N, C-alpha and C positions, 0 to 999 in steps of 0.2 A: 504494500500500500504506500501511497505517496502523499501523506498528510503534511501540512505545514506546521511549524512550531513557532509560538510566540516566545520571545526571549526578553526578559528584563535585564538590561545591561547597565553597568556603570561606565559612563563615557570617560575615556582615558585622560583627556586634558582637563575637563571641568570637574569630574567626579560626580556629575549629576546623573540621576537615573533616567532611563529612556527605553521605550519599547521598540523592538524591531521584529521582523519576521525572518525566520530561517527557511529559505525556499528549498534548498537541496544541499547535499554534501557529495563531493566527487574529488577523488585524488588528493585528499587531505585539505580541501578548500570548501568553506561554507559560502553559499550565495546568500547575501544579506539584502533584504528589501527594507529600506530605511527612509522615513519621511524627511530626514535631514539631508538626503542625497537625491539628486535628480535621476540617478540611474542605480539599479542594483549593483552591488560590488562583491568581490570575493575576498575572504580573509582566511588565514591559517586556522584550521579547525582547532588544533591543540591549544594554541596561544589564546584564541578568542574564548574558548571554554574556560581555560585556566585563569585568565586575567580580567575578563569583562563580565561574564555571565553571572547574574545573581540567581535567577531561576528560569526554568523552561516550562512551558505549558503546551502540550500536544493539542492541536485543534482537531477534535474528533466530531464527526457529524452524528446527529440523531441519537440522543439519549432518550430512553423510554420514560415519559413523564409519570407513568403510573408504577414504575418498578423501583428497585433499590438503587438504580444507577445515580439518580440525582443526589440523594443523601450521602451516598458513598463519595461522589465527586465533591460535595461540599466538605466532607471530612478530609479528603485528600488535599483540597485547596487550603484549608486551615493549617494542616501540617506543612504544606509547602511554604506558606507565609512565614511560619515560625523558622523554618530552615533558611529562608531568605535573609532573615535578620542576622543569623550567624554568618552566612556567606558574605553579607555586606561588610561585616567587621573584618573578615579575612582580606577582602579586596581593598579595604581602606588601609590596612597595614602594608599591603604590597605597594600602594601608591607612595608611602612615606619613604 
């Protein structure tokens, strides 16, 4: 399957948080779709994940609104937010 991923990243120069879309990965390069850039661009997968990504969210189509998928997704989201706080501390230390 070829779903896109939303990524919350810490911008390297300003340290501000920003959302981007990860469109694909090929040969060690991630294709980034970014509202701050007029064109998609490629970055090194390893360094981008290690140095900029705070959290990733897989964009999945169609959760059943009557099933357990939505409460499970909410619990997963809360856990991800807590992990993001820890990750932001790690990224901040790397910037110093």
